[in-house]
FIKOLZA-1660 file (N, C-alpha, C; in steps of 0.1 Angstrom, whole numbers, plus 5000, padded with zeros to 4 digits):
% residues 257
   i   px   py   pz ch aa at
   1 4283 0553 8475  A  M  N
   1 4294 0549 8483  A  M CA
   1 4298 0559 8494  A  M  C
   2 4300 0572 8490  A  P  N
   2 4303 0582 8500  A  P CA
   2 4292 0583 8511  A  P  C
   3 4279 0582 8507  A  R  N
   3 4268 0583 8517  A  R CA
   3 4269 0571 8526  A  R  C
   4 4272 0559 8521  A  F  N
   4 4273 0547 8529  A  F CA
   4 4285 0549 8539  A  F  C
   5 4296 0555 8535  A  I  N
   5 4307 0557 8544  A  I CA
   5 4303 0567 8555  A  I  C
   6 4296 0577 8552  A  L  N
   6 4292 0587 8562  A  L CA
   6 4283 0580 8572  A  L  C
   7 4273 0572 8567  A  W  N
   7 4264 0565 8576  A  W CA
   7 4272 0555 8585  A  W  C
   8 4281 0549 8580  A  L  N
   8 4290 0539 8587  A  L CA
   8 4298 0546 8598  A  L  C
   9 4303 0558 8594  A  L  N
   9 4311 0566 8604  A  L CA
   9 4302 0571 8615  A  L  C
  10 4290 0576 8611  A  A  N
  10 4281 0581 8621  A  A CA
  10 4277 0570 8631  A  A  C
  11 4274 0558 8625  A  G  N
  11 4270 0547 8633  A  G CA
  11 4281 0543 8643  A  G  C
  12 4293 0543 8638  A  S  N
  12 4304 0539 8647  A  S CA
  12 4306 0549 8658  A  S  C
  13 4305 0562 8655  A  I  N
  13 4306 0572 8665  A  I CA
  13 4295 0571 8676  A  I  C
  14 4283 0568 8671  A  T  N
  14 4272 0566 8680  A  T CA
  14 4274 0555 8690  A  T  C
  15 4279 0543 8684  A  I  N
  15 4281 0532 8692  A  I CA
  15 4292 0534 8702  A  I  C
  16 4303 0541 8698  A  A  N
  16 4314 0544 8707  A  A CA
  16 4309 0553 8718  A  A  C
  17 4301 0564 8715  A  L  N
  17 4297 0573 8726  A  L CA
  17 4287 0566 8735  A  L  C
  18 4279 0557 8730  A  T  N
  18 4270 0550 8739  A  T CA
  18 4277 0540 8748  A  T  C
  19 4288 0534 8743  A  T  N
  19 4296 0525 8751  A  T CA
  19 4303 0533 8762  A  T  C
  20 4308 0544 8758  A  L  N
  20 4315 0553 8768  A  L CA
  20 4305 0557 8779  A  L  C
  21 4293 0561 8775  A  A  N
  21 4283 0566 8785  A  A CA
  21 4279 0555 8795  A  A  C
  22 4280 0542 8791  A  F  N
  22 4276 0532 8800  A  F CA
  22 4287 0523 8805  A  F  C
  23 4300 0528 8805  A  F  N
  23 4311 0521 8810  A  F CA
  23 4307 0517 8825  A  F  C
  24 4307 0504 8828  A  P  N
  24 4304 0500 8842  A  P CA
  24 4314 0505 8852  A  P  C
  25 4310 0507 8864  A  A  N
  25 4319 0512 8875  A  A CA
  25 4329 0501 8878  A  A  C
  26 4326 0488 8875  A  T  N
  26 4335 0478 8878  A  T CA
  26 4348 0479 8870  A  T  C
  27 4348 0487 8859  A  W  N
  27 4360 0488 8851  A  W CA
  27 4370 0497 8859  A  W  C
  28 4366 0506 8868  A  L  N
  28 4375 0513 8876  A  L CA
  28 4382 0505 8886  A  L  C
  29 4375 0494 8890  A  G  N
  29 4382 0484 8899  A  G CA
  29 4395 0479 8894  A  G  C
  30 4395 0475 8881  A  A  N
  30 4407 0470 8875  A  A CA
  30 4418 0480 8875  A  A  C
  31 4414 0493 8873  A  I  N
  31 4424 0504 8873  A  I CA
  31 4430 0505 8887  A  I  C
  32 4422 0505 8897  A  V  N
  32 4427 0507 8911  A  V CA
  32 4436 0495 8915  A  V  C
  33 4432 0483 8911  A  E  N
  33 4440 0471 8914  A  E CA
  33 4454 0472 8907  A  E  C
  34 4454 0477 8895  A  K  N
  34 4467 0478 8888  A  K CA
  34 4476 0488 8894  A  K  C
  35 4470 0500 8897  A  Q  N
  35 4478 0511 8903  A  Q CA
  35 4483 0508 8917  A  Q  C
  36 4476 0499 8924  A  S  N
  36 4480 0496 8938  A  S CA
  36 4487 0482 8939  A  S  C
  37 4491 0477 8928  A  A  N
  37 4497 0464 8927  A  A CA
  37 4489 0453 8934  A  A  C
  38 4476 0454 8933  A  G  N
  38 4467 0443 8938  A  G CA
  38 4464 0445 8953  A  G  C
  39 4469 0455 8960  A  R  N
  39 4466 0457 8974  A  R CA
  39 4452 0463 8976  A  R  C
  40 4448 0471 8967  A  L  N
  40 4435 0477 8968  A  L CA
  40 4425 0474 8957  A  L  C
  41 4413 0474 8960  A  T  N
  41 4403 0472 8949  A  T CA
  41 4390 0479 8953  A  T  C
  42 4380 0479 8943  A  L  N
  42 4367 0485 8946  A  L CA
  42 4357 0474 8948  A  L  C
  43 4351 0474 8960  A  G  N
  43 4341 0464 8963  A  G CA
  43 4327 0469 8961  A  G  C
  44 4318 0460 8956  A  D  N
  44 4304 0462 8953  A  D CA
  44 4302 0475 8945  A  D  C
  45 4310 0476 8935  A  A  N
  45 4309 0488 8926  A  A CA
  45 4296 0489 8919  A  A  C
  46 4289 0501 8920  A  Q  N
  46 4276 0503 8914  A  Q CA
  46 4277 0515 8905  A  Q  C
  47 4268 0516 8895  A  G  N
  47 4267 0528 8886  A  G CA
  47 4276 0526 8875  A  G  C
  48 4280 0538 8869  A  S  N
  48 4289 0538 8858  A  S CA
  48 4303 0544 8861  A  S  C
  49 4312 0544 8852  A  M  N
  49 4325 0550 8854  A  M CA
  49 4324 0565 8857  A  M  C
  50 4313 0571 8851  A  W  N
  50 4312 0585 8852  A  W CA
  50 4305 0589 8865  A  W  C
  51 4296 0581 8870  A  R  N
  51 4289 0584 8883  A  R CA
  51 4285 0571 8889  A  R  C
  52 4292 0568 8901  A  G  N
  52 4289 0556 8907  A  G CA
  52 4294 0556 8922  A  G  C
  53 4295 0544 8928  A  S  N
  53 4299 0543 8942  A  S CA
  53 4305 0529 8944  A  S  C
  54 4313 0528 8954  A  A  N
  54 4319 0515 8958  A  A CA
  54 4326 0517 8972  A  A  C
  55 4329 0506 8978  A  F  N
  55 4338 0508 8990  A  F CA
  55 4352 0504 8986  A  F  C
  56 4362 0510 8993  A  I  N
  56 4376 0507 8990  A  I CA
  56 4380 0495 8998  A  I  C
  57 4384 0484 8992  A  G  N
  57 4387 0472 8999  A  G CA
  57 4402 0468 8997  A  G  C
  58 4406 0459 9006  A  G  N
  58 4420 0454 9006  A  G CA
  58 4420 0439 9009  A  G  C
  59 4428 0432 9002  A  A  N
  59 4429 0417 9005  A  A CA
  59 4443 0413 9005  A  A  C
  60 4447 0404 9014  A  A  N
  60 4461 0400 9015  A  A CA
  60 4465 0392 9003  A  A  C
  61 4456 0384 8997  A  N  N
  61 4458 0377 8985  A  N CA
  61 4445 0374 8978  A  N  C
  62 4446 0369 8966  A  G  N
  62 4434 0366 8958  A  G CA
  62 4425 0356 8963  A  G  C
  63 4429 0348 8973  A  N  N
  63 4421 0337 8979  A  N CA
  63 4413 0342 8990  A  N  C
  64 4415 0354 8995  A  E  N
  64 4407 0360 9006  A  E CA
  64 4396 0369 9001  A  E  C
  65 4385 0370 9009  A  P  N
  65 4374 0379 9004  A  P CA
  65 4379 0394 9006  A  P  C
  66 4373 0402 8998  A  V  N
  66 4375 0416 8999  A  V CA
  66 4369 0422 9011  A  V  C
  67 4376 0429 9019  A  T  N
  67 4371 0435 9031  A  T CA
  67 4373 0451 9030  A  T  C
  68 4363 0458 9036  A  A  N
  68 4364 0473 9035  A  A CA
  68 4376 0478 9043  A  A  C
  69 4384 0486 9036  A  L  N
  69 4396 0492 9043  A  L CA
  69 4392 0505 9049  A  L  C
  70 4382 0512 9043  A  L  N
  70 4378 0525 9049  A  L CA
  70 4363 0524 9051  A  L  C
  71 4358 0532 9061  A  P  N
  71 4344 0531 9064  A  P CA
  71 4335 0538 9053  A  P  C
  72 4323 0533 9051  A  G  N
  72 4314 0540 9042  A  G CA
  72 4317 0537 9028  A  G  C
  73 4308 0542 9019  A  R  N
  73 4310 0540 9005  A  R CA
  73 4315 0554 8998  A  R  C
  74 4324 0552 8989  A  F  N
  74 4328 0564 8981  A  F CA
  74 4320 0565 8969  A  F  C
  75 4315 0577 8967  A  S  N
  75 4308 0580 8954  A  S CA
  75 4316 0590 8946  A  S  C
  76 4315 0589 8933  A  W  N
  76 4323 0597 8925  A  W CA
  76 4315 0603 8913  A  W  C
  77 4320 0614 8908  A  R  N
  77 4314 0620 8896  A  R CA
  77 4326 0624 8887  A  R  C
  78 4326 0619 8875  A  I  N
  78 4337 0622 8866  A  I CA
  78 4331 0629 8853  A  I  C
  79 4335 0641 8850  A  S  N
  79 4330 0648 8838  A  S CA
  79 4334 0640 8826  A  S  C
  80 4325 0638 8816  A  P  N
  80 4328 0632 8803  A  P CA
  80 4338 0640 8795  A  P  C
  81 4341 0653 8799  A  M  N
  81 4351 0661 8792  A  M CA
  81 4365 0655 8793  A  M  C
  82 4366 0645 8802  A  I  N
  82 4379 0639 8803  A  I CA
  82 4383 0632 8789  A  I  C
  83 4373 0629 8782  A  I  N
  83 4376 0623 8768  A  I CA
  83 4384 0633 8760  A  I  C
  84 4382 0646 8762  A  F  N
  84 4388 0657 8754  A  F CA
  84 4400 0663 8762  A  F  C
  85 4405 0656 8773  A  G  N
  85 4417 0660 8780  A  G CA
  85 4414 0670 8791  A  G  C
  86 4402 0672 8795  A  Q  N
  86 4399 0681 8806  A  Q CA
  86 4393 0673 8818  A  Q  C
  87 4401 0672 8829  A  V  N
  87 4397 0664 8841  A  V CA
  87 4390 0673 8851  A  V  C
  88 4378 0668 8855  A  N  N
  88 4371 0674 8865  A  N CA
  88 4363 0663 8872  A  N  C
  89 4367 0660 8884  A  A  N
  89 4361 0648 8891  A  A CA
  89 4359 0652 8906  A  A  C
  90 4350 0645 8912  A  E  N
  90 4347 0648 8926  A  E CA
  90 4345 0634 8933  A  E  C
  91 4350 0633 8945  A  L  N
  91 4349 0621 8953  A  L CA
  91 4344 0624 8967  A  L  C
  92 4333 0617 8971  A  Q  N
  92 4327 0620 8984  A  Q CA
  92 4325 0607 8992  A  Q  C
  93 4326 0609 9005  A  N  N
  93 4323 0598 9015  A  N CA
  93 4322 0605 9029  A  N  C
  94 4310 0608 9033  A  P  N
  94 4309 0615 9046  A  P CA
  94 4314 0607 9058  A  P  C
  95 4314 0593 9056  A  S  N
  95 4319 0585 9067  A  S CA
  95 4334 0585 9069  A  S  C
  96 4341 0588 9058  A  A  N
  96 4356 0588 9059  A  A CA
  96 4363 0601 9056  A  A  C
  97 4357 0609 9047  A  L  N
  97 4363 0622 9043  A  L CA
  97 4358 0634 9050  A  L  C
  98 4367 0643 9054  A  S  N
  98 4363 0655 9060  A  S CA
  98 4355 0664 9051  A  S  C
  99 4357 0663 9038  A  Q  N
  99 4351 0671 9028  A  Q CA
  99 4353 0664 9015  A  Q  C
 100 4345 0668 9005  A  A  N
 100 4346 0662 8992  A  A CA
 100 4360 0665 8986  A  A  C
 101 4366 0656 8978  A  I  N
 101 4379 0658 8972  A  I CA
 101 4376 0662 8957  A  I  C
 102 4382 0673 8952  A  H  N
 102 4381 0677 8939  A  H CA
 102 4394 0675 8931  A  H  C
 103 4393 0669 8920  A  V  N
 103 4405 0667 8911  A  V CA
 103 4403 0674 8898  A  V  C
 104 4412 0683 8894  A  T  N
 104 4411 0690 8882  A  T CA
 104 4424 0689 8875  A  T  C
 105 4424 0692 8862  A  G  N
 105 4436 0692 8854  A  G CA
 105 4434 0687 8840  A  G  C
 106 4445 0680 8835  A  S  N
 106 4445 0675 8822  A  S CA
 106 4448 0660 8822  A  S  C
 107 4450 0653 8811  A  W  N
 107 4454 0639 8811  A  W CA
 107 4467 0637 8818  A  W  C
 108 4476 0646 8818  A  S  N
 108 4489 0644 8824  A  S CA
 108 4492 0651 8837  A  S  C
 109 4484 0661 8841  A  Q  N
 109 4486 0668 8853  A  Q CA
 109 4473 0670 8860  A  Q  C
 110 4474 0669 8874  A  W  N
 110 4462 0670 8882  A  W CA
 110 4465 0678 8894  A  W  C
 111 4454 0685 8899  A  Q  N
 111 4455 0692 8912  A  Q CA
 111 4444 0685 8921  A  Q  C
 112 4448 0681 8933  A  V  N
 112 4439 0675 8943  A  V CA
 112 4437 0684 8954  A  V  C
 113 4424 0687 8957  A  S  N
 113 4421 0696 8968  A  S CA
 113 4424 0690 8982  A  S  C
 114 4427 0699 8992  A  P  N
 114 4430 0694 9005  A  P CA
 114 4418 0687 9012  A  P  C
 115 4421 0677 9020  A  A  N
 115 4411 0669 9027  A  A CA
 115 4418 0661 9038  A  A  C
 116 4409 0654 9046  A  E  N
 116 4414 0644 9056  A  E CA
 116 4406 0631 9054  A  E  C
 117 4413 0620 9057  A  I  N
 117 4407 0607 9056  A  I CA
 117 4408 0601 9070  A  I  C
 118 4397 0596 9076  A  L  N
 118 4398 0589 9089  A  L CA
 118 4398 0574 9086  A  L  C
 119 4408 0568 9093  A  I  N
 119 4410 0553 9090  A  I CA
 119 4411 0546 9104  A  I  C
 120 4403 0536 9106  A  G  N
 120 4405 0527 9117  A  G CA
 120 4417 0518 9115  A  G  C
 121 4427 0519 9124  A  A  N
 121 4439 0511 9123  A  A CA
 121 4436 0496 9122  A  A  C
 122 4425 0491 9128  A  E  N
 122 4422 0477 9127  A  E CA
 122 4419 0472 9113  A  E  C
 123 4415 0481 9104  A  R  N
 123 4412 0478 9090  A  R CA
 123 4425 0475 9083  A  R  C
 124 4436 0479 9087  A  L  N
 124 4449 0476 9080  A  L CA
 124 4453 0461 9080  A  L  C
 125 4447 0454 9089  A  S  N
 125 4450 0439 9090  A  S CA
 125 4447 0432 9077  A  S  C
 126 4437 0438 9069  A  S  N
 126 4433 0432 9057  A  S CA
 126 4444 0433 9046  A  S  C
 127 4454 0441 9048  A  L  N
 127 4465 0443 9039  A  L CA
 127 4476 0432 9039  A  L  C
 128 4474 0423 9049  A  G  N
 128 4484 0412 9050  A  G CA
 128 4495 0414 9059  A  G  C
 129 4505 0406 9058  A  A  N
 129 4517 0406 9067  A  A CA
 129 4525 0419 9065  A  A  C
 130 4530 0424 9077  A  P  N
 130 4529 0419 9090  A  P CA
 130 4518 0424 9098  A  P  C
 131 4509 0433 9092  A  L  N
 131 4498 0439 9099  A  L CA
 131 4488 0429 9104  A  L  C
 132 4486 0418 9096  A  N  N
 132 4476 0409 9101  A  N CA
 132 4481 0401 9113  A  N  C
 133 4494 0401 9116  A  T  N
 133 4499 0395 9128  A  T CA
 133 4499 0405 9140  A  T  C
 134 4503 0417 9137  A  I  N
 134 4503 0427 9148  A  I CA
 134 4488 0431 9152  A  I  C
 135 4479 0431 9142  A  Q  N
 135 4465 0434 9144  A  Q CA
 135 4464 0448 9152  A  Q  C
 136 4468 0458 9145  A  P  N
 136 4467 0471 9152  A  P CA
 136 4453 0476 9154  A  P  C
 137 4451 0485 9163  A  S  N
 137 4439 0492 9165  A  S CA
 137 4442 0507 9169  A  S  C
 138 4432 0515 9168  A  G  N
 138 4433 0529 9171  A  G CA
 138 4427 0537 9159  A  G  C
 139 4430 0550 9160  A  Q  N
 139 4424 0559 9150  A  Q CA
 139 4435 0567 9142  A  Q  C
 140 4434 0567 9129  A  M  N
 140 4444 0573 9121  A  M CA
 140 4437 0584 9113  A  M  C
 141 4445 0595 9110  A  R  N
 141 4440 0606 9102  A  R CA
 141 4450 0610 9092  A  R  C
 142 4447 0608 9079  A  L  N
 142 4456 0611 9068  A  L CA
 142 4451 0624 9062  A  L  C
 143 4460 0634 9062  A  S  N
 143 4456 0647 9057  A  S CA
 143 4467 0653 9048  A  S  C
 144 4462 0662 9039  A  W  N
 144 4472 0668 9030  A  W CA
 144 4466 0682 9026  A  W  C
 145 4476 0690 9022  A  Q  N
 145 4473 0703 9016  A  Q CA
 145 4472 0701 9001  A  Q  C
 146 4469 0711 8993  A  P  N
 146 4467 0709 8979  A  P CA
 146 4479 0701 8973  A  P  C
 147 4476 0691 8965  A  L  N
 147 4487 0682 8960  A  L CA
 147 4487 0684 8944  A  L  C
 148 4499 0684 8939  A  Q  N
 148 4501 0684 8925  A  Q CA
 148 4506 0671 8920  A  Q  C
 149 4499 0665 8910  A  L  N
 149 4503 0652 8905  A  L CA
 149 4505 0653 8890  A  L  C
 150 4514 0645 8885  A  A  N
 150 4517 0645 8871  A  A CA
 150 4522 0631 8866  A  A  C
 151 4519 0628 8854  A  R  N
 151 4524 0615 8848  A  R CA
 151 4536 0618 8840  A  R  C
 152 4547 0611 8844  A  Q  N
 152 4560 0612 8837  A  Q CA
 152 4565 0598 8834  A  Q  C
 153 4567 0596 8821  A  N  N
 153 4573 0583 8817  A  N CA
 153 4565 0571 8822  A  N  C
 154 4552 0572 8823  A  G  N
 154 4544 0561 8827  A  G CA
 154 4543 0560 8842  A  G  C
 155 4549 0569 8850  A  A  N
 155 4548 0568 8865  A  A CA
 155 4541 0581 8870  A  A  C
 156 4536 0580 8882  A  I  N
 156 4529 0592 8888  A  I CA
 156 4539 0599 8897  A  I  C
 157 4540 0612 8895  A  E  N
 157 4548 0620 8904  A  E CA
 157 4539 0629 8912  A  E  C
 158 4543 0632 8925  A  M  N
 158 4535 0640 8934  A  M CA
 158 4543 0650 8941  A  M  C
 159 4538 0662 8943  A  N  N
 159 4544 0673 8950  A  N CA
 159 4535 0678 8961  A  N  C
 160 4539 0678 8973  A  G  N
 160 4531 0683 8984  A  G CA
 160 4534 0675 8997  A  G  C
 161 4528 0680 9008  A  I  N
 161 4530 0674 9021  A  I CA
 161 4518 0666 9025  A  I  C
 162 4521 0653 9029  A  V  N
 162 4510 0644 9034  A  V CA
 162 4514 0641 9049  A  V  C
 163 4504 0641 9058  A  N  N
 163 4506 0639 9072  A  N CA
 163 4497 0628 9077  A  N  C
 164 4503 0619 9085  A  L  N
 164 4495 0608 9090  A  L CA
 164 4496 0608 9106  A  L  C
 165 4485 0611 9112  A  E  N
 165 4484 0611 9127  A  E CA
 165 4478 0597 9131  A  E  C
 166 4485 0591 9140  A  M  N
 166 4481 0578 9146  A  M CA
 166 4478 0579 9160  A  M  C
 167 4466 0579 9164  A  N  N
 167 4462 0582 9178  A  N CA
 167 4457 0569 9185  A  N  C
 168 4462 0567 9197  A  G  N
 168 4457 0556 9205  A  G CA
 168 4460 0543 9199  A  G  C
 169 4472 0541 9193  A  I  N
 169 4475 0529 9186  A  I CA
 169 4478 0518 9196  A  I  C
 170 4472 0506 9194  A  A  N
 170 4474 0494 9202  A  A CA
 170 4476 0482 9194  A  A  C
 171 4480 0471 9200  A  S  N
 171 4482 0458 9193  A  S CA
 171 4477 0447 9202  A  S  C
 172 4472 0437 9196  A  R  N
 172 4467 0425 9204  A  R CA
 172 4479 0418 9210  A  R  C
 173 4491 0420 9205  A  L  N
 173 4503 0413 9210  A  L CA
 173 4509 0420 9222  A  L  C
 174 4504 0432 9225  A  S  N
 174 4510 0440 9236  A  S CA
 174 4500 0441 9248  A  S  C
 175 4505 0439 9261  A  P  N
 175 4497 0440 9272  A  P CA
 175 4493 0454 9276  A  P  C
 176 4501 0464 9270  A  V  N
 176 4499 0478 9273  A  V CA
 176 4490 0484 9262  A  V  C
 177 4479 0489 9266  A  K  N
 177 4470 0495 9256  A  K CA
 177 4465 0508 9261  A  K  C
 178 4466 0519 9253  A  P  N
 178 4473 0519 9240  A  P CA
 178 4488 0520 9242  A  P  C
 179 4495 0518 9231  A  L  N
 179 4509 0519 9230  A  L CA
 179 4513 0534 9230  A  L  C
 180 4506 0542 9222  A  G  N
 180 4509 0556 9221  A  G CA
 180 4502 0562 9209  A  G  C
 181 4506 0575 9207  A  S  N
 181 4501 0583 9196  A  S CA
 181 4514 0588 9188  A  S  C
 182 4513 0588 9175  A  Y  N
 182 4525 0591 9167  A  Y CA
 182 4521 0599 9155  A  Y  C
 183 4531 0605 9149  A  N  N
 183 4529 0614 9137  A  N CA
 183 4540 0610 9126  A  N  C
 184 4535 0608 9114  A  L  N
 184 4544 0605 9103  A  L CA
 184 4542 0616 9092  A  L  C
 185 4552 0624 9090  A  A  N
 185 4551 0634 9080  A  A CA
 185 4558 0630 9067  A  A  C
 186 4552 0632 9055  A  M  N
 186 4558 0628 9042  A  M CA
 186 4558 0640 9033  A  M  C
 187 4570 0644 9030  A  D  N
 187 4572 0655 9021  A  D CA
 187 4576 0650 9007  A  D  C
 188 4566 0650 8998  A  W  N
 188 4567 0644 8985  A  W CA
 188 4573 0654 8975  A  W  C
 189 4582 0649 8967  A  N  N
 189 4588 0656 8956  A  N CA
 189 4590 0647 8944  A  N  C
 190 4581 0646 8935  A  G  N
 190 4581 0637 8924  A  G CA
 190 4578 0623 8929  A  G  C
 191 4587 0613 8926  A  Q  N
 191 4584 0600 8931  A  Q CA
 191 4592 0597 8944  A  Q  C
 192 4596 0607 8950  A  H  N
 192 4604 0606 8963  A  H CA
 192 4598 0613 8974  A  H  C
 193 4598 0607 8986  A  A  N
 193 4593 0614 8998  A  A CA
 193 4602 0613 9010  A  A  C
 194 4604 0624 9017  A  Q  N
 194 4612 0624 9029  A  Q CA
 194 4602 0621 9041  A  Q  C
 195 4606 0611 9049  A  L  N
 195 4597 0606 9060  A  L CA
 195 4603 0610 9073  A  L  C
 196 4594 0614 9082  A  L  N
 196 4598 0618 9096  A  L CA
 196 4588 0613 9106  A  L  C
 197 4592 0603 9114  A  L  N
 197 4583 0597 9124  A  L CA
 197 4586 0602 9138  A  L  C
 198 4576 0607 9145  A  K  N
 198 4578 0613 9159  A  K CA
 198 4567 0607 9168  A  K  C
 199 4571 0606 9181  A  T  N
 199 4561 0602 9191  A  T CA
 199 4554 0614 9197  A  T  C
 200 4541 0614 9198  A  I  N
 200 4534 0625 9205  A  I CA
 200 4533 0622 9220  A  I  C
 201 4529 0610 9223  A  K  N
 201 4529 0605 9237  A  K CA
 201 4527 0590 9237  A  K  C
 202 4530 0584 9248  A  G  N
 202 4527 0570 9249  A  G CA
 202 4537 0562 9257  A  G  C
 203 4534 0549 9259  A  A  N
 203 4543 0540 9266  A  A CA
 203 4554 0535 9257  A  A  C
 204 4552 0534 9244  A  M  N
 204 4562 0530 9235  A  M CA
 204 4566 0542 9227  A  M  C
 205 4579 0545 9226  A  V  N
 205 4585 0557 9219  A  V CA
 205 4590 0553 9206  A  V  C
 206 4585 0558 9195  A  L  N
 206 4590 0556 9182  A  L CA
 206 4595 0568 9176  A  L  C
 207 4607 0568 9169  A  N  N
 207 4613 0579 9162  A  N CA
 207 4621 0574 9151  A  N  C
 208 4622 0582 9140  A  G  N
 208 4630 0578 9129  A  G CA
 208 4628 0586 9117  A  G  C
 209 4636 0584 9107  A  S  N
 209 4634 0591 9094  A  S CA
 209 4639 0582 9083  A  S  C
 210 4635 0586 9071  A  G  N
 210 4639 0578 9059  A  G CA
 210 4633 0584 9046  A  G  C
 211 4633 0576 9036  A  T  N
 211 4628 0580 9023  A  T CA
 211 4619 0569 9017  A  T  C
 212 4610 0574 9008  A  L  N
 212 4602 0564 9000  A  L CA
 212 4605 0568 8986  A  L  C
 213 4612 0560 8978  A  S  N
 213 4616 0564 8965  A  S CA
 213 4612 0553 8955  A  S  C
 214 4604 0556 8945  A  N  N
 214 4600 0547 8935  A  N CA
 214 4594 0534 8941  A  N  C
 215 4586 0536 8952  A  G  N
 215 4580 0525 8959  A  G CA
 215 4589 0517 8968  A  G  C
 216 4601 0521 8970  A  R  N
 216 4611 0514 8979  A  R CA
 216 4613 0522 8991  A  R  C
 217 4611 0516 9003  A  L  N
 217 4612 0522 9016  A  L CA
 217 4626 0520 9022  A  L  C
 218 4632 0531 9026  A  Q  N
 218 4644 0531 9034  A  Q CA
 218 4642 0539 9046  A  Q  C
 219 4643 0532 9058  A  F  N
 219 4640 0539 9070  A  F CA
 219 4649 0534 9081  A  F  C
 220 4653 0544 9090  A  S  N
 220 4662 0541 9101  A  S CA
 220 4656 0548 9113  A  S  C
 221 4652 0539 9123  A  G  N
 221 4646 0545 9135  A  G CA
 221 4648 0536 9147  A  G  C
 222 4640 0539 9157  A  S  N
 222 4642 0531 9170  A  S CA
 222 4628 0531 9177  A  S  C
 223 4627 0520 9185  A  A  N
 223 4615 0518 9194  A  A CA
 223 4621 0515 9208  A  A  C
 224 4615 0521 9218  A  Q  N
 224 4619 0519 9232  A  Q CA
 224 4607 0521 9241  A  Q  C
 225 4608 0515 9253  A  A  N
 225 4597 0517 9263  A  A CA
 225 4600 0530 9270  A  A  C
 226 4589 0537 9273  A  A  N
 226 4590 0549 9282  A  A CA
 226 4594 0545 9296  A  A  C
 227 4599 0554 9303  A  I  N
 227 4603 0552 9317  A  I CA
 227 4592 0545 9325  A  I  C
 228 4594 0534 9331  A  G  N
 228 4584 0527 9339  A  G CA
 228 4577 0516 9332  A  G  C
 229 4579 0516 9318  A  Q  N
 229 4571 0506 9310  A  Q CA
 229 4581 0495 9304  A  Q  C
 230 4593 0495 9309  A  E  N
 230 4603 0486 9303  A  E CA
 230 4599 0471 9304  A  E  C
 231 4595 0467 9316  A  E  N
 231 4592 0453 9318  A  E CA
 231 4579 0449 9311  A  E  C
 232 4569 0457 9311  A  K  N
 232 4557 0454 9304  A  K CA
 232 4558 0452 9289  A  K  C
 233 4567 0460 9283  A  L  N
 233 4568 0460 9269  A  L CA
 233 4580 0452 9264  A  L  C
 234 4588 0446 9272  A  A  N
 234 4600 0438 9268  A  A CA
 234 4597 0428 9258  A  A  C
 235 4587 0419 9260  A  N  N
 235 4584 0409 9250  A  N CA
 235 4579 0414 9237  A  N  C
 236 4571 0424 9237  A  F  N
 236 4565 0430 9225  A  F CA
 236 4576 0437 9217  A  F  C
 237 4585 0444 9224  A  L  N
 237 4596 0451 9216  A  L CA
 237 4605 0441 9210  A  L  C
 238 4607 0429 9216  A  N  N
 238 4616 0419 9210  A  N CA
 238 4611 0414 9197  A  N  C
 239 4597 0415 9195  A  L  N
 239 4591 0411 9182  A  L CA
 239 4594 0421 9171  A  L  C
 240 4598 0433 9174  A  L  N
 240 4599 0443 9164  A  L CA
 240 4613 0444 9158  A  L  C
 241 4623 0439 9164  A  G  N
 241 4637 0440 9159  A  G CA
 241 4647 0437 9169  A  G  C
 242 4660 0440 9165  A  Q  N
 242 4672 0437 9173  A  Q CA
 242 4675 0448 9182  A  Q  C
 243 4679 0445 9194  A  R  N
 243 4683 0455 9204  A  R CA
 243 4697 0461 9201  A  R  C
 244 4699 0474 9204  A  R  N
 244 4711 0480 9202  A  R CA
 244 4713 0492 9212  A  R  C
 245 4725 0497 9214  A  Q  N
 245 4727 0508 9223  A  Q CA
 245 4727 0521 9215  A  Q  C
 246 4719 0530 9220  A  Q  N
 246 4718 0544 9214  A  Q CA
 246 4718 0554 9225  A  Q  C
 247 4728 0563 9225  A  D  N
 247 4730 0573 9235  A  D CA
 247 4729 0568 9249  A  D  C
 248 4735 0556 9251  A  G  N
 248 4735 0551 9264  A  G CA
 248 4723 0543 9268  A  G  C
 249 4713 0542 9259  A  H  N
 249 4701 0535 9262  A  H CA
 249 4699 0523 9253  A  H  C
 250 4693 0513 9258  A  E  N
 250 4690 0501 9249  A  E CA
 250 4677 0503 9242  A  E  C
 251 4677 0502 9229  A  V  N
 251 4665 0504 9220  A  V CA
 251 4664 0493 9210  A  V  C
 252 4653 0493 9204  A  I  N
 252 4650 0483 9193  A  I CA
 252 4653 0490 9180  A  I  C
 253 4661 0485 9171  A  A  N
 253 4664 0491 9159  A  A CA
 253 4653 0488 9149  A  A  C
 254 4648 0498 9142  A  L  N
 254 4638 0497 9132  A  L CA
 254 4645 0501 9119  A  L  C
 255 4649 0491 9112  A  E  N
 255 4657 0493 9099  A  E CA
 255 4650 0487 9087  A  E  C
 256 4648 0495 9077  A  F  N
 256 4642 0489 9065  A  F CA
 256 4650 0494 9053  A  F  C
 257 4656 0485 9046  A  R  N
 257 4665 0489 9034  A  R CA
 257 4660 0482 9022  A  R  C
% end
């Protein structure tokens, strides 16, 4: 009987390790969908959970096909040592990333190496309203310095600064193209981020500040036409919000509560 139990235990361990070794890459798709509340998914996932590739897609709802949100395919390598609590992973995509992203740490804490992601603004339309109505275009660059992430009470906390540059942004609803270039700085502390939006240059001036806390956005800002662009942008600005007086000038209020 003891020998039978040992053989049974050995067989169970072998089956478990074999199953882990061949976990399909599609299993990661379910994780991505859950963490992004269904906004993101992995398309055409190939390989295994430990070494595979896929494109990152977004869909407005489950009835629409998955479309690529970022250019190129992401390939990943995850060390099997994660089973024992040691995280060591690498993410590559020469078409979208300035360099490979390295993630190290444990089950509960991770360090993410600095990198930049290039995003075509037109790809954001696949995320649904209101972006599919505005249909933005232009080039965006999301960058960060080393980030510290941790899991606390079932939620992910992050510490570090993330910066979003938006260059040559335009909309199919506006006769003025491009509208301008902008910068959004996000200073993360746990599940909270301080936001600061500034205009670099352009016909439409955007400014504001706010917070992102536990997934809830609170933002107060304004949009207005640069000098000489008031008539051309009047109709488009009316679509963005209500007019108000600010420092003696008429602006569009950008309020999210």
